[in-house]
N, C-alpha and C positions, 0 to 999 in steps of 0.2 A: 351700648357701652363698653369701653374698653377696660379689661380686667388685666391687672400685672400681677403675675404670681411668681414668687421667690421660692424656688427648691433647693435644698441643700443635699448634695449628692457627693459621693467620694469623687476625687478629682479625675480618676481614670475612667469614670462612667460617662463622661460628657460626649464621647464619640457615639455611645448608644443612644443617648437623649437626642442627638442631632439626626439620627436616623429615622426617628419618629415622624410620620406624616404631620404636617402642620395642622390638619383638620381634626387629629386625634388629641385628647387631653391624656397625656401619659401619667396623670396623677389620680384622679378620680372623676367618675361621672354621676350625676350632672354638675355642672358649675353653675351656681346660682350667682345672682348680681352682688348679693351683701356679703356671702359667705362661701368658702371653699374648705376641701380637705388637703392637707399637706402630708405627704408620707416621708417619714425618714428611714433609712435602710441601715442596719448594721453593716460594718465593713466586713465583705465577703474574702475568703481566703484566695479565690481565683480572681483573676484580672477582669473575668466576665461578670458583670452585676446580675443579669437576668436572663432567662431565655428570649428567644426571638419575638414570642409573642407579648413581651412585656408591655409594648406600646398599647395594646389593646386590652390585655387583661393583667393589670399589674397585681390583681389580688391572688394570683396563681402562684406568685412568687414564694418560694420556700427558702429561709424561714419568713413567717408573715411579717410585713411591716408594722410599725407603730403609728397609729392614726393621731394626729394633733388637730384640733380643730382652732381656726384662726378667723379673725375678721378681717375682710379685704378693705373695709371702709370705717376707719375710726369715728369719722365725722357722721356717720349715719345717725348717731343717737344724739348729737351735739346740737343745740338750738342756740343760736347767737343773736344778740341784739340788732337792731337796725342800724345799718351801715357797718356791720362788722360781718367777717366771713370765718368759716372754720378753715383752718389749715394745720398741716402736720409738720412736727419738727423732725431733726435728724433720727430720732428714736420712734418715729411714727405716732407720738402722741398728740392728740387733737387739743387744739386750743382756739379760742376766738380772737381775731386780730383784725385791725381797722382794714376795711376795703379800699381799693384805690380805683375802682372801677365805677364810672358814672356814665348815663346815657350821653352821647354826642348831641346834646341839646343845649343851646346857649340862651339862657333865661337869667340874667345877671341879678344878683341880690347885694344890698348893702348890709353888712353884717356888723354886730355890736362892737366888734374890734376896729371899726373904722375903714375896713378893707371891703373890695368888691370882688366877689367870686362869681364864676360864670354861670353857676347853678346852685340850687338849694343842696343837691347832693354833694358838690365840691365844698361847700361850707360845712357840711356835716363830716365829711371825711376828714377835714383839716381839724376839726373839733375833736374827733376820735384820735388822730394822730398826736394832737398837742395836749390831750387831756383837758381841754377847756370846755367851758359852756359858752357857746355861740347863739346868738338869736338874729333872726331876720329884722332889721330895723325898717326897711321898706324894700319893695321890689324895684329893680333897676340899679344903675350904677350909683355909688355915693356922689353926692352932688358936688363936693370940693374935690379937687385935685390933691389937696394936702390931708393927710390923716391927722384929725384933730389929737390923737393919742401921742404922737410923735412929740408933741411940745409938753406932755404931761409926765411928770415922775411919780411913779407910785412905788410903794415899799415892796420889799422882796417877795411877800406872799400875796399882794394884791394885784388885780387884774384892771386893765384900762377898758372902759366901755363907754359907748356914745349913745346918746338917746336920739328921738326922732327929730330933734331940733339941731342935730349936730354937736351938741355939748359933751366934752368928754368928762368922765369922772372914774375915780379909783374904786373898785368894789372888791369883796372877798368873794373867794369861789363858792359857788351854790351847793355843789355836792361832791362827794368822794366815791369811788368804786367801792362795792361791797365786799372788800376783801380784808380778812382778819390776818394781820402781820404784826401784833401787838408791839408798841414801843414805850419805853418808860421815859418821861420827860422830866425836865428839871424841876418841874413843880410838884413832883412827887406823884402825878398821876399817870395811869396806863391807858393809852390811846389805841384805838383798834388799828391804826395804820399811820404812816407818816402824814399822810394827807390830812387825816383828822387832826393831828398835832398843828399842822400849818393853819388849818382852817380856823382853830380855836385861838391860835396866836394871833391871826389877822383880825378876828372879830373882837378879841379882847384887848389887842394892843400891848399884851404883856410880853416881856422879852424872855422867851424860854427856848430851849432846844432839847434834841433827842439825847439821853444819856447813853442808852443802849437798847438793843432790840430785845423783846421779851418783856414779861410782866415785872413791875417793880417789887422790890423786896426779895427776889431771889438771891440765894447765896453763892451764886457762881461769881468768881472774880471779875468776869467780864461785865458784871451788872454795873459798875461804876466807872468802866474803863473805856473811853471813846478813842477809836482808830480815826486818824485823819485820813484823807485822800482816797476814801473808798476801801480802806483795809478792813479785815476782817478779825475780830478779836477771838482768840482761842485760849484755852487753859487746860490744865490737867485735873481739873476739879477744884473743890474748896481747899484753901490754903496755899494753892499754887499762885505763881505769878502770872498775870495775863500778858500775852504778847499779840502784836499785830502782824498778821500775815497778809500777802496779796492773795486775792481770790483765785481758785481753779476754775477755769471756764470750759464749758462745752463747745462744741463746733455748730451749735444751733443756729440756724439762720433766722434772726428776728430784729432786723436793723433798727438802730436809733440814731438820731441826730443830735450831737452833743453840743454844749455851750460854745465850744471852740470852733463850730462850723464843720466838723469832722464827722463822718458816718462810721459807725461800728457795726459789726455784725450782730451783737446783742449787748444788752446792759451790762452783762458781767464783763465783757471785753472792754468796755468803756471804764469801768471800776478798775479792771487791771491795769489800764493805760495809766490812769490817774494815780494809782498806787505805785507802780514802777517808776514813774517820772514825777511823782510828788507835785501833781497839778490839781487845780480845784476845777474839776469837771462834773457836769450835771447834764441829765437828759432834757434837751430842749424841747424835743417832740418824738413820737414814734414814727419810724420810717427812715428812708435814707434822705439826707439833707437835699433840699431843693437843687435841682441841677445835677445830682449824682445819680438818678434812677439808671440813666443809660450811659454813664461813664465808666469806662473799664481802665483801671490804672495797673499797667504791667510792672514786673520787676519789684514787687513789695510796695508799691505806690499807694499812697492814701488819697482818697477824693475829699477835697474841702471845697465848702460852699462860700463863695465870696458874698460881700454885702450886697452887690448888684444882682445876685441870683444866679451867677455863672459857676460853674463847677470847674475846679483845676486839679490836676494830679500833683502831689508833692511827695517828697521823701521823707521819712521818719528822721526827726531832728537829733534826738538824743537817746543813749541807751543807759541803762542802770549799769555802773562799773562793777561787774563781777567776773572772775576768772573761770571760765568753763569753754576752753578752746575747742573749736571745730575746724576741720580742714575741708575747704571748699573744693569743688570739681576744678576750679581754676588754679589749684596747686597753691593757693594762699592760705596761711593759718590765721584764723580771726579769733579775737579775744572771747567772743560769745556768737551765738546765732544772730542775736540782735545786730552786732556790728557788720555780720556778714550781710545781712538784708539791707542795711544802710548803704554799705558800698556798692551792692549790686544795683540798688535803685539810683545812686548818683552816677554809676558808669553806664546805666541803662543796658546791663547784661544779665543773660540768665546764669545765676550762680546758686547751687544749693549745696548742703553739707554732704560731703562724701562720706565721712565718718567723724566721730567724735575724738579729739586729741590733736596734737601738732602734726602738720604734714610730714615732717621728718621722721616721725615714729612709724612703726609697722601697725597698721590698723588691727591687724588680726582678724579674727572671722567676724564680720559685722553681724549684730543681732537681727534676727529677720522677724519683721512685723506684718501682722495681717494688713490688708488694703486692697485696693481694686486690682483685679488680675492676679491676686496672690492666694497661696493657700493659707488657710486660717485653722487653728486647732478646734476641732469638734469632738466632744466626747459623746460616745455610744455606750450602750450596755456591755458592749464587747471591747471596749478600750477606746483607743483614740486614732483617728485617721485624719489625713490631709483632705480638705473638701474645698470645692470651688462653688461660689454663688452664681446661679444660672437664673436669667430672667426669661419668661415665657410670656408672650401677649397673646391673650385668647379674647374673642369677642364673646361676651356674656350678656 
């Protein structure tokens, strides 16, 4: 098993760490497969972090280090349903996501959506990604070359299914994920989540929609205010005016395919795109759009899946008109960062922001931010010091 250990040390101590033999763990012994000890050191006054025997006997260092117990495998205690796997996001939080790995064994099945899948596993993976209930109608390829569902028009919340005789019909979803994210609907009832609301609408045939997230009857001004295009309602409490803001998103990589055929890094990024450009976008299925799995789009390009299943790189088309100028490394002033990315993509040139503001102005001292290969602020009991993140690979 290959363990990756992250150690935070003062930046000037990296040369000492590099002197340690690769066979010695300079942190703590023994290293177990599921957990390790990481030591954090106060910033020393001298440039030398520890004596020469630090590599073999770190516990002799004076003042003593502060032990912190961490888990190296957050997925160790997570049990995922069938056809899902445990993955870590950017903050090392564990969650179950759809697997995309199936055995290389061709055993085609005809599914209830009228499509042929190369195996039962492939069908289950697609069901997981698209959040649909798919069933095997029979083993082997679907008999007709034409999908019977293509000629049937179902309502917004219905799904098309075919029976063993090849007859297509519209049905409501069978189940919803057991997730509690209450929504208040226009019928005055609170539903566990949006899926439950859509399921009730489909089964009853009543025209209703979500008014707001949360339990009905709350006093928050956002309780009766609905934000279009993926916006988020915010208020300053009872009596204040509700307002719609675009969501703030993390860089978590949990790709989704939108109804416009575009892949987004996560569902929040999709809602951000819809909000900023006032587009009606929804999640079509979990994962990259078909064809985009191995497609890399340079210079801020976006991968789009065409109706024929082919993937193509396109440039962002529009930007929200707001004045937040940036000076590009090409010496051109752009109205905002989005306009810079559009120009870079159209010209197929590498352009990034040198600093905020017009290129004609003096940028002053640019603000330094943490990132790969840079020092980041780290507070210890003795104050603050610049540190560097170092990764060690140990066999455990």
